[in-house]
C-alpha positions in Angstrom: -49.5 -0.4 26.0 -52.8 0.7 24.5 -55.0 2.0 21.5 -55.7 5.2 23.8 -51.8 5.7 24.4 -51.3 5.4 20.4 -54.0 8.0 19.8 -52.5 10.3 22.5 -48.9 10.0 21.2 -50.2 10.8 17.8 -52.4 13.8 19.0 -49.2 15.0 20.8 -47.3 16.0 17.6 -49.2 18.8 17.3 -48.8 20.3 20.7 -45.0 19.5 20.7 -44.6 21.2 17.3 -43.1 18.3 15.4 -46.3 17.6 13.2 -45.8 21.4 12.2 -41.8 21.4 11.5 -42.3 18.3 9.3 -45.3 19.8 7.4 -43.1 23.1 7.2 -40.2 21.1 5.2 -42.8 19.4 3.1 -44.4 22.4 1.9 -40.8 24.2 1.4 -40.0 21.5 -1.4 -41.7 23.3 -4.6 -42.9 19.8 -5.8 -45.1 21.2 -8.7 -45.4 18.4 -11.3 -46.5 20.6 -13.9 -43.8 23.0 -13.5 -41.0 22.0 -15.8 -38.3 23.8 -13.7 -39.7 21.9 -10.6 -38.8 18.4 -11.7 -35.9 17.9 -9.6 -37.8 18.6 -6.6 -40.2 15.8 -7.3 -37.4 13.0 -6.7 -36.0 15.2 -3.9 -38.9 15.2 -2.0 -38.9 11.5 -1.8 -35.2 11.4 -1.5 -34.4 14.0 1.4 -37.8 13.4 3.0 -39.7 10.4 2.8 -37.1 7.7 2.5 -35.2 8.4 5.6 -38.5 8.8 7.6 -39.6 5.4 6.3 -36.4 3.5 6.9 -36.6 4.8 10.4 -39.6 2.9 10.7 -38.3 -0.2 9.6 -39.4 0.0 5.7 -37.4 -1.1 2.9 -37.9 1.5 0.2 -37.3 1.7 -3.7 -38.4 4.1 -6.5 -40.4 3.3 -9.3 -40.5 5.0 -12.5 -42.0 5.3 -16.0 -41.0 7.5 -19.0 -44.6 9.2 -18.9 -44.5 10.1 -15.4 -43.3 13.3 -14.3 -41.6 11.8 -11.3 -40.7 8.6 -9.8 -43.0 7.2 -7.3 -41.9 5.6 -4.0 -42.9 2.2 -2.9 -42.2 1.6 0.8 -43.0 -1.7 2.6 -42.9 -3.4 6.0 -43.5 -7.1 6.1 -44.4 -8.7 9.5 -45.9 -12.0 8.7 -47.5 -13.9 5.8 -50.6 -14.6 8.4 -51.3 -10.8 8.6 -53.6 -8.7 6.5 -51.6 -6.6 4.0 -52.8 -3.0 3.5 -51.6 -0.9 0.8 -51.5 2.9 1.1 -51.2 5.8 -1.6 -50.9 9.6 -1.3 -49.2 12.1 -3.5 -46.4 14.6 -2.9 -46.9 16.7 -6.0 -48.5 19.9 -5.6 -49.7 22.6 -8.4 -48.6 25.9 -8.8 -47.8 28.4 -6.1 -49.8 31.0 -8.2 -50.2 34.5 -7.3 -52.8 36.0 -5.4 -51.7 34.8 -2.0 -53.2 36.9 1.0 -50.7 39.3 2.5 -48.1 37.6 4.8 -48.6 34.4 3.1 -46.5 32.6 0.7 -47.0 29.1 -1.0 -44.0 27.3 -0.2 -43.6 29.0 3.4 -46.0 27.2 6.0 -47.8 29.9 8.2 -50.3 29.7 10.9 -52.9 31.9 11.2 -56.4 31.5 13.0 -55.9 27.7 13.6 -54.9 27.0 10.0 -51.7 26.3 8.4 -51.2 27.7 5.2 -49.3 26.7 2.3 -49.2 24.7 -0.8 -49.7 21.2 -0.4 -50.8 21.6 3.3 -54.6 20.1 2.0 -53.6 18.6 -1.0 -51.7 16.1 -0.4 -48.4 16.7 1.8 -50.6 17.7 5.3 -52.8 14.4 4.5 -49.7 12.0 4.0 -48.0 13.9 7.1 -51.3 12.8 9.1 -50.8 9.4 8.1 -47.2 8.9 8.7 -47.2 10.6 12.1 -49.8 8.2 12.9 -48.0 5.2 11.9 -45.0 6.4 13.9 -46.8 6.4 16.9 -48.6 3.2 16.6 -45.0 1.7 16.3 -43.3 3.7 19.4 -46.8 2.3 21.0 -46.9 -1.1 20.3 -43.3 -1.7 18.7 -45.1 -3.2 15.7 -47.8 -2.6 13.2 -49.6 -5.9 13.7 -50.3 -5.9 9.7 -48.1 -5.8 6.6 -48.3 -2.3 5.1 -47.2 -1.0 1.4 -46.8 2.5 0.9 -47.0 4.0 -2.7 -46.4 7.8 -3.1 -46.8 9.1 -6.6 -45.3 12.5 -7.8 -47.7 13.1 -10.7 -51.3 13.2 -9.4 -51.4 16.8 -10.1 -50.4 15.9 -13.8 -53.1 13.4 -14.2 -51.2 10.7 -12.8 -49.5 10.1 -16.0 -47.3 6.4 -15.8 -49.0 5.4 -12.9 -51.3 2.7 -14.3 -48.0 1.7 -15.9 -46.3 1.4 -13.1 -48.8 -0.4 -11.0 -49.7 -2.8 -13.5 -45.8 -3.9 -14.0 -45.6 -4.1 -10.4 -48.9 -5.8 -9.6 -47.0 -8.4 -7.5 -45.4 -6.3 -5.6 -48.4 -3.7 -4.6 -50.8 -7.1 -3.9 -53.0 -6.5 -0.6 -56.1 -6.9 1.1 -57.3 -3.5 1.0 -56.3 0.4 -0.2 -56.6 2.8 2.2 -55.6 6.1 1.5 -56.2 9.6 2.3 -56.8 12.3 -0.2 -59.8 14.9 -1.2 -62.1 16.5 1.3 -64.3 15.5 4.0 -67.9 16.1 3.7 -67.8 19.1 5.6 -65.0 20.3 8.1 -66.5 18.9 11.5 -67.4 15.8 10.0 -65.2 12.7 9.7 -65.8 11.3 6.5 -64.9 8.0 4.5 -65.5 7.8 0.7 -65.2 4.5 -1.4 -64.6 5.7 -4.9 -64.9 8.6 -7.1 -66.6 10.0 -10.1 -64.8 9.3 -13.1 -63.5 12.4 -15.5 -63.4 13.4 -19.0 -62.6 16.7 -20.7 -62.5 17.6 -24.4 -63.1 20.4 -26.6 -65.8 21.3 -29.0 -65.1 24.2 -31.7 -66.6 25.7 -34.9 -64.0 26.9 -37.4 -66.5 29.1 -39.9 -63.5 31.1 -41.8 -59.8 32.2 -41.2 -60.2 35.8 -40.7 -62.2 38.4 -38.9 -64.6 40.2 -40.8 -65.6 43.9 -39.9 -69.5 43.7 -38.4 -71.0 46.6 -39.9 -70.0 45.7 -43.3 -71.1 41.4 -42.9 -72.9 41.5 -39.9 -76.2 39.4 -40.7 -74.2 38.3 -43.9 -71.6 36.2 -42.1 -72.6 33.3 -39.9 -71.1 33.8 -35.8 -69.4 30.9 -34.7 -69.6 32.1 -31.0 -73.6 32.3 -31.5 -73.7 29.2 -33.1 -71.7 27.3 -30.1 -73.8 28.7 -27.7 -76.6 26.9 -29.4 -74.8 24.0 -29.7 -74.0 23.4 -26.0 -77.7 24.1 -25.3 -78.3 21.2 -27.2 -76.2 19.2 -24.4 -76.9 21.0 -21.6 -80.4 22.5 -20.5 -81.1 25.9 -18.9 -81.2 24.6 -15.3 -77.8 22.4 -15.9 -79.6 19.1 -16.6 -77.9 16.9 -19.0 -79.8 16.3 -22.3 -77.6 13.7 -24.3 -78.3 10.1 -23.3 -75.6 8.1 -22.3 -73.5 10.6 -20.3 -75.7 10.0 -17.0 -76.1 6.4 -15.0 -79.6 4.7 -16.0 -80.5 4.8 -11.8 -78.8 5.4 -8.6 -78.4 1.7 -6.6 -80.8 1.7 -3.7 -78.1 1.0 -1.2 -76.4 4.3 -2.2 -79.6 6.4 -2.1 -79.9 5.0 1.5 -76.3 5.9 2.6 -76.6 9.5 1.1 -80.1 10.0 2.7 -78.5 10.3 6.3 -76.0 13.0 4.8 -76.5 16.6 4.0 -74.2 18.8 2.4 -73.7 22.1 4.1 -71.7 24.9 2.6 -69.6 26.4 5.3 -69.5 30.2 6.0 -66.9 30.9 3.2 -68.6 28.7 0.7 -71.4 29.4 -2.0 -74.6 29.0 -1.4 -76.2 25.8 -3.2 -78.4 26.5 -5.7 -81.0 23.6 -5.7 -82.8 24.8 -8.9 -79.3 23.8 -10.7 -79.0 20.1 -12.2 -80.9 17.1 -12.3 -84.3 17.5 -11.5 -85.8 15.2 -8.9 -82.3 14.5 -7.3 -81.1 15.7 -4.0 -77.9 17.8 -3.7 -76.2 14.7 -2.1 -77.3 12.4 -5.1 -76.3 15.3 -7.8 -72.7 15.5 -6.5 -71.8 11.9 -5.2 -74.0 9.5 -7.6 -75.0 11.2 -10.7 -73.1 13.2 -13.8 -72.4 16.8 -14.0 -71.4 18.3 -17.3 -70.0 21.5 -17.3 -68.1 24.0 -19.5 -64.6 24.9 -18.2 -63.7 27.8 -20.5 -64.8 29.3 -23.5 -63.1 31.6 -26.2 -64.5 33.4 -29.0 -62.9 36.7 -30.5 -60.6 38.8 -27.7 -62.2 40.5 -25.1 -58.8 42.2 -24.4 -58.6 43.9 -27.7 -62.4 44.1 -29.3 -62.2 44.2 -32.9 -65.6 45.1 -33.8 -65.3 42.0 -36.1 -67.4 38.7 -36.6 -64.9 36.2 -35.0 -63.8 33.3 -37.8 -64.3 30.7 -34.6 -65.2 29.5 -31.3 -64.2 26.9 -29.0 -65.1 25.5 -25.7 -63.6 23.1 -23.1 -66.4 20.7 -21.6 -65.9 18.3 -18.7 -67.8 15.5 -17.7 -67.9 13.9 -14.2 -69.6 10.7 -14.0 -70.4 7.7 -11.5 -70.7 4.1 -12.2 -73.0 3.1 -15.0 -71.5 5.4 -17.6 -69.2 4.1 -20.4 -66.5 6.5 -21.1 -65.7 5.4 -24.4 -68.9 6.2 -25.5 -69.1 10.1 -24.4 -67.5 11.5 -27.2 -69.6 9.4 -30.0 -72.5 10.4 -28.1 -71.8 14.2 -28.2 -71.1 14.2 -31.8 -74.4 12.4 -32.4 -76.4 14.5 -30.2 -75.1 17.5 -32.2 -75.6 16.4 -35.4 -79.0 15.3 -34.5 -79.6 18.6 -33.4 -78.7 20.2 -36.8 -75.0 21.3 -35.6 -72.8 19.1 -37.6 -70.4 22.0 -38.4 -69.1 21.7 -34.6 -65.8 19.8 -34.1 -65.7 17.2 -31.1 -62.3 16.7 -30.3 -60.9 13.4 -28.7 -60.4 13.8 -24.8 -57.2 16.1 -24.4 -56.5 15.1 -20.6 -56.0 11.9 -18.7 -59.4 10.0 -18.2 -60.5 9.0 -14.9 -62.6 6.1 -14.7 -65.6 6.0 -12.0 -65.2 3.9 -9.0 -67.3 2.7 -6.2 -67.1 0.2 -3.4 -70.2 -1.5 -2.1 -70.8 0.7 0.8 -71.9 -2.5 2.9 -68.4 -4.4 2.4 -66.8 -5.6 5.2 -64.0 -3.0 5.2 -66.1 -0.1 4.8 -67.8 -1.6 8.5 -64.4 -1.8 9.8 -63.1 1.4 9.1 -66.3 2.9 10.0 -66.5 1.4 13.3 -63.0 2.2 14.2 -63.5 5.9 13.6 -66.9 6.0 15.6 -64.8 4.3 18.3 -62.4 7.0 18.3 -64.6 10.2 18.0 -67.7 8.8 19.2 -70.3 9.1 16.3 -70.5 7.2 12.7 -68.4 8.8 10.1 -70.3 10.4 6.6 -69.7 7.4 4.3 -69.7 8.5 0.6 -70.2 5.8 -2.0 -68.3 8.0 -4.3 -66.4 11.4 -4.1 -67.4 14.3 -6.4 -64.1 14.8 -7.8 -61.9 12.3 -9.5 -58.6 10.2 -8.4 -56.9 7.4 -10.0 -58.8 5.1 -7.6 -59.4 2.9 -10.5 -56.1 2.0 -11.0 -56.4 0.5 -7.4 -60.0 -0.8 -7.6 -60.1 -2.1 -11.3 -56.4 -2.6 -12.2 -55.3 -4.4 -8.8 -58.8 -5.6 -7.9 -58.5 -4.0 -4.3 -61.4 -2.9 -2.1 -60.7 1.2 -1.7 -61.4 3.1 1.4 -60.3 6.9 1.7 -60.3 8.6 4.7 -59.7 12.3 3.9 -58.1 14.9 6.3 -59.4 18.2 4.7 -62.3 20.0 3.9 -64.4 21.6 0.7 -63.1 25.2 1.7 -59.4 24.2 1.9 -58.5 26.5 -1.5 -56.7 23.4 -2.9 -55.6 24.5 -6.4 -56.0 27.9 -5.3 -54.2 30.7 -3.6 -54.3 30.7 0.2 -54.5 26.6 0.4 -54.7 25.6 4.2 -55.3 22.8 6.4 -57.4 23.4 9.8 -55.3 22.6 12.7 -58.4 20.7 14.1 -58.8 18.7 11.4 -55.1 17.4 11.3 -55.4 16.8 15.0 -58.6 14.7 14.5 -57.2 13.0 11.6 -54.2 11.9 13.5 -56.6 10.3 16.4 -58.5 8.6 13.5 -55.6 7.2 11.9 -53.7 6.2 14.8 -57.3 4.0 15.8 -57.5 2.6 12.3 -54.0 1.1 12.3 -54.4 -0.1 16.1 -57.4 -2.1 15.0 -56.1 -3.6 11.8 -53.2 -4.6 13.9 -55.6 -6.3 16.6 -57.3 -8.0 13.7 -60.8 -5.7 13.9 -60.8 -5.9 10.1 
């Protein structure tokens, strides 16, 4: 019985096909939480696949529900001793819609292997990552006969719908979810060949801005030069918020500074696009920051969509209105409640009082960031180095947004994320995939982490 044997047993599931077989079953369940017709599949994924799996590992299970949540959450628990550390893990089994446009021979809800990758909806986000962790747990139990720690696993079925109801579920069941640390897997690594941990996530808020000049279209030959064009006005209004090179002009939408230890950790990293990724445009974004600081420790303010007139059926008329959806990703140090008021104030000061700034229209994720020098960060990083032979990348925050604030703020947990994907995985797009090499390395990493926690390495 040894750490090496547990790692070998987990890794062997790639060669014997059992990891792939389970992932194929996971992918085949069309658990798209934003697709109304798929709603029965949300509970089905938990009941048919996960509850029997956890039961076989000696866990008790129960479903937790809330009226706002698209589907139930599953809480699986294995208690081994009051004197042992307790780990809370999180994952989600819902996915985005299948979408058209997959390459020939590929289908969103049928697992396919091609060029060292598994293709299918959820392979990267998040069923493949969930399968890595569950398979590593099975390997640990088969090798050691016990975990050596207490484990609570919370699996959500509405993350792709903004985690509606999750906060309320966690508040109601806070006592049941009490733990010493959250260790979870979602999102991408820094790069495909770079094991990574991240300690939080940027927050995210989206809202519409709009100009409604009049009710009808008017012929541009008869009225051009006499009537204001809301499309032109909206473009100038956006330019008062975001500079020519992507710099944010609104006070309060960026942090006052980047902490020294965060900057120090980021200085050791390099964002390196892979062959299929776009090249980084260094001239874009906040001046004076490195690429790593821009995406992991600063704010980005983007136009997501714009609408003005009808491009599909041109009318040669001045449009009556124009609309854009803006999104702010932000780190710690930005007050999300002040974002919309600050935008309204900035537009008013710039002479655009006719711009309507709507309240946020979707779920708001708050920014979180665990201190990179925290004991749990050191423990997990040390375990990964022991397994792969080199230090992982340590990201103070993921560039994207996750419901991490529920665990960090509401439940008061240190949060360490160990992702098993990479930036080019095509999550939320056609041809989503998981490189088999990342899954294999992820199995080794997680089996090592679990073993070390059970050995008291934390």
